Backbone as CSV, one residue per row, in Angstrom:
resi,resn,N_x,N_y,N_z,CA_x,CA_y,CA_z,C_x,C_y,C_z
1,MET,-157.238,-39.861,21.415,-156.652,-38.601,20.187,-156.447,-40.002,18.929
2,GLU,-156.522,-39.238,17.990,-156.274,-39.618,16.654,-154.706,-39.454,16.098
3,PRO,-153.849,-40.106,15.688,-152.425,-39.640,15.263,-152.620,-38.643,14.308
4,ASP,-151.471,-37.665,13.909,-151.542,-36.460,13.434,-151.041,-37.528,11.781
5,ASP,-151.396,-36.184,10.577,-151.085,-36.248,9.313,-149.403,-37.378,9.650
6,GLN,-148.766,-36.873,9.696,-147.105,-37.531,9.371,-146.844,-38.963,10.422
7,ALA,-147.833,-39.115,11.869,-147.900,-40.650,12.481,-148.328,-41.076,11.199
8,LEU,-149.651,-41.100,10.230,-150.090,-41.388,9.325,-149.844,-42.281,8.216
9,ILE,-148.611,-41.257,7.664,-147.885,-41.504,6.059,-146.577,-42.469,7.336
10,ALA,-146.284,-42.145,8.270,-144.921,-43.082,8.732,-145.450,-44.589,8.394
11,ALA,-147.393,-44.743,9.782,-147.317,-45.767,9.697,-147.468,-46.414,8.458
12,TYR,-148.335,-45.850,6.747,-148.440,-46.653,5.523,-147.269,-47.089,5.131
13,LYS,-146.362,-45.936,4.715,-144.671,-46.394,4.261,-145.211,-47.629,4.682
14,SER,-144.351,-47.540,6.706,-143.983,-49.121,6.768,-144.910,-50.380,6.800
15,SER,-146.361,-49.932,6.559,-146.624,-51.118,6.693,-147.762,-51.348,4.781
16,SER,-147.987,-50.575,4.475,-148.881,-50.399,2.672,-150.009,-51.082,3.086
17,ASP,-150.458,-50.928,4.225,-152.033,-50.257,4.487,-152.911,-49.941,3.909
18,LEU,-154.175,-50.109,3.129,-154.921,-49.135,2.384,-155.762,-48.666,3.635
19,LYS,-156.258,-49.118,4.438,-156.830,-48.860,5.732,-156.033,-47.271,6.135
20,VAL,-155.067,-47.397,6.831,-154.553,-45.905,7.050,-154.167,-45.248,6.034
21,VAL,-154.618,-45.412,4.899,-154.021,-43.807,3.883,-155.415,-43.259,3.817
22,ALA,-156.438,-44.476,4.335,-157.825,-44.338,3.777,-158.314,-43.254,5.022
23,GLN,-157.878,-43.597,6.045,-157.848,-43.037,7.135,-157.594,-40.773,7.039
24,LEU,-156.794,-41.441,6.475,-155.445,-39.955,5.997,-156.476,-39.240,4.720
25,TYR,-156.793,-39.474,3.870,-157.950,-39.401,2.842,-158.845,-39.448,3.030
26,GLN,-159.659,-39.839,3.884,-160.897,-39.286,4.974,-160.595,-37.378,5.376
27,ARG,-160.180,-37.427,6.027,-159.634,-36.126,6.673,-159.449,-34.924,5.779
28,TYR,-159.538,-35.001,4.468,-159.325,-33.833,3.350,-159.549,-34.615,2.443
29,LEU,-161.265,-35.265,2.606,-161.906,-35.049,1.448,-162.883,-33.856,0.804
30,ASP,-163.458,-33.169,2.050,-163.935,-31.269,1.641,-162.733,-30.828,0.633
31,LEU,-161.722,-30.711,1.170,-159.901,-30.030,0.371,-160.739,-30.686,-1.371
32,LEU,-160.848,-32.129,-1.172,-160.228,-32.507,-2.541,-161.674,-32.332,-3.615
33,TYR,-162.562,-32.136,-2.829,-163.733,-32.000,-4.012,-163.902,-30.833,-4.130
34,GLY,-163.411,-29.873,-3.004,-163.549,-28.147,-3.217,-162.052,-27.972,-4.696
35,VAL,-160.882,-28.596,-4.469,-159.751,-28.258,-5.778,-160.299,-29.098,-7.024
36,CYS,-160.798,-30.158,-6.930,-161.640,-31.060,-8.074,-162.604,-30.029,-8.772
37,LEU,-163.682,-29.514,-8.058,-164.788,-28.777,-8.660,-164.346,-27.465,-9.151
38,LYS,-163.385,-26.952,-8.508,-162.652,-25.725,-8.920,-162.193,-25.709,-10.437
39,TYR,-160.980,-27.000,-10.328,-161.108,-27.023,-11.629,-161.686,-27.671,-13.022
40,LEU,-162.344,-28.559,-12.524,-163.025,-28.934,-13.207,-164.576,-28.659,-14.118
41,GLY,-165.438,-27.849,-12.781,-166.238,-27.221,-12.770,-167.805,-27.950,-12.779
42,GLU,-167.976,-29.124,-12.700,-168.613,-30.169,-12.801,-169.084,-31.141,-11.838
43,PRO,-169.885,-30.935,-10.936,-170.086,-31.839,-9.510,-169.561,-33.164,-9.770
44,GLU,-170.638,-33.689,-10.836,-170.232,-35.526,-10.873,-168.317,-35.222,-11.326
45,THR,-167.978,-35.020,-11.884,-166.874,-35.688,-12.836,-166.351,-34.692,-11.345
46,ALA,-165.695,-34.272,-10.358,-165.248,-33.629,-9.171,-165.145,-34.834,-8.687
47,LYS,-166.582,-34.956,-8.375,-166.789,-36.392,-7.218,-165.481,-37.898,-7.748
48,ASP,-165.833,-38.248,-9.274,-165.222,-39.118,-9.750,-163.797,-39.291,-9.721
49,THR,-163.647,-37.657,-9.980,-161.578,-37.384,-9.764,-161.229,-37.356,-8.068
50,VAL,-162.549,-37.122,-7.224,-161.697,-37.702,-5.781,-161.410,-38.228,-5.938
51,MET,-161.945,-39.465,-6.675,-162.450,-40.624,-6.175,-160.621,-41.592,-6.613
52,ASP,-160.432,-41.204,-7.610,-159.153,-41.293,-8.586,-158.603,-40.852,-8.144
53,LEU,-158.082,-40.095,-7.197,-156.856,-39.273,-6.389,-156.728,-40.446,-5.327
54,PHE,-157.989,-41.084,-5.035,-157.359,-42.019,-3.664,-156.354,-43.425,-3.786
55,GLU,-156.769,-43.458,-5.816,-155.189,-44.319,-5.947,-153.937,-43.739,-6.176
56,GLU,-153.671,-42.459,-7.080,-152.872,-41.714,-6.924,-152.129,-41.315,-5.595
57,LEU,-153.021,-41.036,-4.750,-152.310,-40.870,-3.504,-151.377,-41.779,-3.062
58,ALA,-152.322,-43.293,-2.502,-151.944,-44.202,-1.977,-150.591,-45.143,-2.809
59,GLN,-150.123,-44.503,-4.219,-149.040,-44.909,-5.019,-148.173,-43.924,-4.551
60,LYS,-148.520,-42.412,-5.069,-147.608,-41.541,-4.575,-146.895,-41.425,-3.281
61,LEU,-147.089,-41.534,-1.841,-147.637,-41.471,-0.936,-145.990,-42.445,-0.043
62,LEU,-146.102,-43.810,-1.467,-144.983,-44.497,-0.507,-143.578,-43.773,-2.122
63,LYS,-143.662,-43.040,-2.748,-142.618,-43.045,-2.870,-141.677,-41.390,-2.871
64,HIS,-143.086,-40.694,-2.322,-142.238,-39.186,-2.082,-142.392,-38.881,-0.474
65,GLU,-141.220,-38.035,-0.032,-140.996,-37.414,1.050,-141.768,-36.317,1.558
66,VAL,-143.075,-36.925,2.294,-143.705,-35.275,2.452,-143.930,-35.301,3.753
67,THR,-143.834,-33.579,3.844,-143.213,-32.921,4.858,-144.644,-32.034,5.509
68,HIS,-145.391,-31.788,4.947,-146.471,-30.642,4.825,-147.761,-31.090,4.236
69,PHE,-148.462,-32.150,4.520,-149.107,-33.083,3.700,-149.945,-32.559,3.078
70,LYS,-150.923,-31.007,3.388,-152.273,-30.871,3.284,-152.068,-29.620,2.092
71,GLY,-150.382,-29.657,2.283,-150.894,-28.578,0.669,-149.922,-29.500,-0.290
72,TRP,-149.305,-30.786,0.120,-149.033,-31.795,-0.701,-150.114,-32.181,-1.685
73,LEU,-150.849,-32.337,-0.660,-152.243,-32.975,-1.315,-153.422,-31.911,-2.409
74,TYR,-153.252,-30.731,-1.983,-153.701,-29.985,-2.347,-153.247,-29.726,-3.606
75,THR,-151.423,-29.962,-4.027,-150.979,-29.818,-5.282,-151.196,-30.402,-5.904
76,LEU,-151.230,-31.862,-5.392,-151.612,-32.971,-5.838,-152.626,-33.127,-6.588
77,ALA,-153.828,-32.732,-6.344,-155.377,-33.053,-6.971,-155.136,-31.377,-7.670
78,LYS,-154.497,-30.492,-7.275,-154.879,-29.895,-9.191,-154.070,-30.247,-10.061
79,ASN,-152.842,-30.969,-9.681,-151.806,-31.389,-11.178,-153.184,-32.161,-11.747
80,HIS,-153.651,-33.437,-10.765,-154.248,-34.378,-11.245,-155.674,-33.858,-12.176
81,CYS,-155.861,-32.810,-11.768,-157.331,-32.363,-12.617,-156.671,-31.568,-13.820
82,LEU,-155.617,-30.753,-13.736,-155.159,-30.622,-14.942,-154.377,-31.358,-15.587
83,MET,-154.143,-31.848,-15.207,-153.697,-33.429,-16.341,-155.003,-34.056,-17.106
84,LYS,-156.101,-33.900,-16.131,-157.170,-34.457,-16.664,-157.926,-33.669,-17.976
85,LEU,-157.364,-32.652,-17.629,-158.432,-31.339,-18.721,-157.485,-31.504,-19.957
86,ARG,-156.257,-31.949,-19.451,-155.247,-31.927,-21.200,-155.512,-32.982,-21.713
87,SER,-155.969,-33.838,-20.925,-155.978,-35.527,-21.533,-157.674,-35.824,-22.364
88,ALA,-158.084,-34.604,-21.952,-160.233,-34.276,-22.113,-159.705,-33.531,-23.292
89,GLY,-158.729,-33.362,-24.031,-158.655,-31.512,-24.423,-159.583,-30.487,-24.641
90,LYS,-159.309,-30.439,-22.900,-160.464,-29.159,-22.925,-159.454,-27.765,-22.115
91,ALA,-157.995,-28.373,-22.533,-157.316,-26.951,-21.895,-157.522,-26.319,-23.412
92,ARG,-157.539,-24.422,-22.501,-157.727,-24.128,-23.673,-156.231,-23.669,-24.693
93,VAL,-155.734,-23.767,-25.731,-154.380,-23.329,-26.077,-154.557,-21.937,-26.951
94,GLN,-153.399,-21.408,-26.564,-153.829,-19.848,-27.566,-152.985,-19.542,-28.581
95,SER,-153.033,-19.774,-29.991,-152.242,-19.993,-31.147,-151.378,-18.155,-30.902
96,PHE,-150.196,-17.856,-31.491,-150.079,-16.783,-31.246,-148.591,-16.547,-32.328
97,ASP,-148.504,-15.712,-32.816,-147.678,-15.124,-33.689,-146.070,-14.745,-33.094
98,PRO,-145.605,-15.082,-33.672,-144.072,-14.727,-33.195,-143.443,-13.812,-33.166
99,GLU,-144.091,-13.022,-34.299,-143.586,-11.548,-34.805,-144.325,-10.574,-33.477
100,HIS,-145.110,-11.204,-33.431,-145.622,-10.225,-31.920,-145.379,-10.346,-30.808
101,MET,-143.809,-11.412,-30.368,-143.758,-11.693,-28.896,-142.427,-10.569,-28.868
102,GLN,-142.528,-9.967,-27.745,-141.045,-9.373,-27.671,-140.047,-10.086,-26.826
103,THR,-138.348,-9.872,-27.194,-137.697,-10.667,-26.815,-137.162,-9.610,-25.344
104,ALA,-136.392,-10.499,-24.492,-135.613,-9.908,-23.295,-135.037,-8.050,-23.976
105,ASP,-133.667,-8.536,-25.232,-133.349,-7.447,-25.588,-134.781,-6.362,-26.092
106,ASP,-135.642,-5.779,-26.713,-136.339,-5.443,-27.202,-136.645,-4.959,-25.385
107,LEU,-136.817,-5.617,-24.820,-137.787,-4.923,-23.451,-137.149,-3.771,-22.825
108,HIS,-135.494,-4.532,-22.502,-134.499,-3.779,-22.230,-134.059,-2.346,-22.693
109,LEU,-133.720,-2.410,-24.293,-134.309,-1.320,-25.204,-134.878,-0.502,-24.897
110,LYS,-136.518,-0.657,-24.766,-137.563,-0.011,-24.649,-137.351,0.799,-23.382
111,ASP,-136.815,-0.233,-22.025,-136.857,0.668,-20.931,-135.910,1.229,-21.010
112,LYS,-134.270,1.253,-21.363,-133.184,2.973,-21.900,-133.723,3.479,-22.243
113,ILE,-134.436,3.093,-23.313,-135.343,4.182,-24.437,-136.792,5.539,-23.211
114,ASN,-137.027,4.380,-22.495,-137.979,4.985,-21.736,-137.597,5.963,-20.288
115,GLN,-136.265,5.519,-19.745,-135.593,6.343,-18.828,-134.893,7.140,-19.692
116,GLU,-133.930,7.691,-21.064,-133.396,8.166,-21.445,-134.703,9.430,-21.610
117,GLU,-135.816,9.268,-22.195,-136.840,10.219,-22.289,-137.268,10.789,-20.881
118,ARG,-137.572,9.825,-19.878,-138.222,10.513,-19.124,-137.001,11.234,-17.894
119,PHE,-135.531,11.134,-18.306,-134.390,11.804,-17.640,-134.853,13.124,-18.858
120,ASP,-134.901,13.018,-20.010,-135.286,14.647,-20.658,-136.255,15.017,-20.324
121,GLN,-137.201,14.931,-19.943,-138.502,15.274,-19.500,-137.896,15.634,-18.257
122,LEU,-137.578,15.358,-17.428,-137.229,15.710,-16.088,-136.204,17.110,-16.135
123,SER,-135.358,17.328,-17.160,-134.131,18.018,-17.425,-135.660,19.130,-17.630
124,ALA,-135.977,18.954,-19.032,-136.854,19.875,-19.032,-137.995,21.180,-17.964
125,CYS,-138.733,19.966,-16.919,-138.735,20.190,-16.098,-138.442,21.555,-14.965
126,ILE,-136.917,20.258,-14.690,-136.457,21.333,-13.904,-136.275,22.949,-14.660
127,GLU,-135.661,22.444,-15.359,-135.400,24.112,-16.044,-136.564,24.919,-16.067
128,ALA,-138.196,24.197,-15.815,-138.723,24.970,-15.915,-139.602,26.114,-14.853
129,LEU,-138.710,25.124,-13.649,-139.193,25.807,-12.387,-138.681,27.080,-11.973
130,PRO,-139.775,28.188,-11.358,-138.472,29.032,-10.738,-137.452,29.068,-10.448
131,THR,-136.684,29.937,-10.113,-135.017,30.515,-10.277,-134.703,29.696,-8.936
132,ASP,-135.673,29.894,-7.676,-134.904,29.472,-5.935,-135.059,27.828,-6.220
133,GLN,-136.314,27.371,-6.803,-136.583,26.327,-6.793,-135.754,25.003,-7.667
134,ARG,-135.519,25.333,-8.559,-134.550,25.015,-9.307,-133.101,24.852,-8.771
135,THR,-132.869,25.970,-7.847,-131.193,25.927,-7.251,-131.675,24.716,-6.559
136,VAL,-132.327,24.798,-5.715,-132.697,24.162,-4.756,-132.736,22.761,-4.832
137,ILE,-133.420,22.244,-5.908,-134.000,20.363,-6.484,-131.975,20.208,-6.293
138,ARG,-131.744,21.300,-7.549,-130.744,20.586,-7.942,-129.693,20.337,-6.759
139,LEU,-129.661,21.489,-5.688,-128.320,21.175,-4.320,-129.015,19.861,-4.146
140,PHE,-130.707,19.529,-3.876,-130.665,18.612,-2.644,-130.879,17.357,-3.393
141,TYR,-131.066,17.616,-4.345,-131.403,15.665,-5.366,-130.674,15.540,-5.948
142,LEU,-129.715,16.728,-6.774,-128.730,15.925,-7.681,-126.892,15.974,-7.353
143,GLU,-126.806,16.709,-6.356,-125.790,17.174,-5.317,-125.865,16.660,-3.881
144,ASN,-127.092,16.182,-3.804,-127.158,15.564,-2.098,-127.053,16.281,-0.883
145,LYS,-127.280,17.656,-0.984,-126.842,18.780,-0.173,-128.022,18.574,0.767
146,CYS,-127.596,18.859,2.379,-128.420,18.295,2.904,-129.204,20.746,3.069
147,TYR,-129.937,20.473,3.548,-130.867,21.586,4.169,-129.924,22.313,4.281
148,LYS,-128.789,22.567,5.372,-127.886,23.272,6.357,-127.174,23.823,5.094
149,GLU,-126.420,23.128,4.162,-125.729,23.077,3.745,-126.270,24.182,2.297
150,ILE,-127.533,23.731,1.792,-128.034,24.565,1.151,-127.995,25.919,1.413
151,GLU,-128.738,26.281,2.705,-129.550,27.228,3.644,-127.597,28.029,3.169
152,THR,-126.418,27.469,3.634,-125.129,28.456,4.070,-124.764,28.879,2.599
153,ALA,-125.294,27.853,1.096,-124.638,28.035,-0.340,-125.721,29.229,-1.249
154,THR,-126.855,29.119,-0.685,-127.392,30.058,-0.841,-127.817,31.113,-0.143
155,GLY,-127.652,31.016,1.036,-127.708,32.331,2.013,-129.298,32.592,1.906
156,MET,-129.706,31.809,1.919,-131.886,31.575,2.282,-131.698,30.841,3.572
157,GLU,-132.661,31.627,4.599,-133.239,30.968,5.454,-133.731,29.292,5.497
158,TRP,-133.505,28.592,6.022,-133.805,27.272,6.472,-135.361,26.824,5.850
159,ASN,-135.863,27.347,6.397,-137.381,27.480,6.223,-138.348,27.915,4.477
160,LYS,-137.397,28.536,3.479,-137.275,28.962,2.533,-136.488,27.842,2.112
161,VAL,-135.515,27.350,2.350,-134.844,26.323,1.566,-136.007,24.959,1.342
162,ARG,-136.493,24.675,2.922,-137.212,23.057,2.908,-139.097,24.005,2.362
163,SER,-139.255,24.822,1.819,-140.580,24.925,1.307,-140.327,25.309,-0.786
164,HIS,-139.017,25.548,-0.625,-138.658,26.072,-2.331,-138.218,24.545,-2.373
165,ILE,-138.442,23.553,-1.543,-137.983,21.455,-2.096,-139.115,21.461,-2.331
166,GLN,-139.975,21.362,-1.232,-141.722,20.859,-1.226,-141.865,21.615,-2.643
167,ASN,-142.081,23.044,-3.158,-142.288,23.433,-4.282,-142.262,23.055,-5.204
168,GLY,-140.886,22.890,-5.421,-140.549,22.304,-6.496,-140.551,21.017,-6.364
169,ARG,-140.701,20.291,-5.661,-141.255,18.726,-6.153,-142.137,18.623,-6.997
170,ARG,-143.485,19.358,-6.544,-145.097,19.634,-6.518,-145.007,19.560,-7.812
171,ASN,-144.421,20.935,-7.997,-144.088,21.620,-9.173,-143.280,20.768,-10.300
172,LEU,-142.471,20.342,-10.054,-141.962,18.680,-10.596,-142.905,17.901,-11.000
173,LYS,-143.872,17.271,-10.095,-144.494,16.329,-10.221,-145.399,16.435,-11.125
174,ILE,-146.265,17.635,-11.299,-146.832,18.392,-11.839,-146.204,18.310,-13.175
175,CYS,-145.440,18.857,-13.858,-144.709,18.932,-15.099,-144.343,17.793,-15.633
176,MET,-143.971,16.907,-14.985,-144.292,15.397,-15.256,-145.745,14.644,-15.829
177,GLN,-146.415,14.885,-14.944,-147.412,14.377,-15.342,-148.196,15.121,-16.591
178,GLN,-147.552,15.703,-16.457,-148.248,16.904,-17.569,-147.495,16.018,-18.783
179,GLN,-146.454,16.359,-19.306,-145.487,15.638,-20.167,-145.695,14.083,-20.505
180,VAL,-146.401,13.210,-19.783,-146.829,12.444,-19.979,-148.289,11.845,-20.916
181,ALA,-149.049,13.206,-20.410,-150.471,13.094,-20.709,-150.295,13.419,-22.222
182,THR,-149.307,14.610,-22.288,-148.389,15.021,-24.747,-148.267,13.829,-24.465
183,ASN,-147.772,13.082,-24.244,-146.997,11.777,-25.008,-147.988,11.136,-25.421
184,GLU,-148.848,10.393,-24.937,-149.432,9.767,-24.765,-150.552,10.064,-25.842
């Protein structure tokens, strides 16, 4: 039975024997090649990079405490490829105009304005509901009354209360969608 990754890492750290790290490296050649091919796009460049990774792996394993080797190795390969792309000048850099950037303050202000607009739209839609629906919607959603309390307060039957809430919600949704459509 072959030793697991952790046993090989421990053996390599204690002996610095490249044969031990080579055994570990061999297990994940396909993973390394796949990662390199994904980021670099060219099979030959990916193969060369996989070979470079052996040296980096040998050095970094001595310096780092690795508990989940496969995930760590994937990240090591990905970062190596990204560094290779950057150093070759192949990384795409997009310039931007700072005036087109939003700050967090802008976003919070817009969110607050949007919330206020939506609240105003909701209030207008509630006012547009038929009287019975408007009454039960206000009692249920704004005053947090249960069906039984609404039944007692309005004198309506329980089924009527449920029906008005259901229909009121549907009508509110339609009204809000129409408000959004007209504002766009």
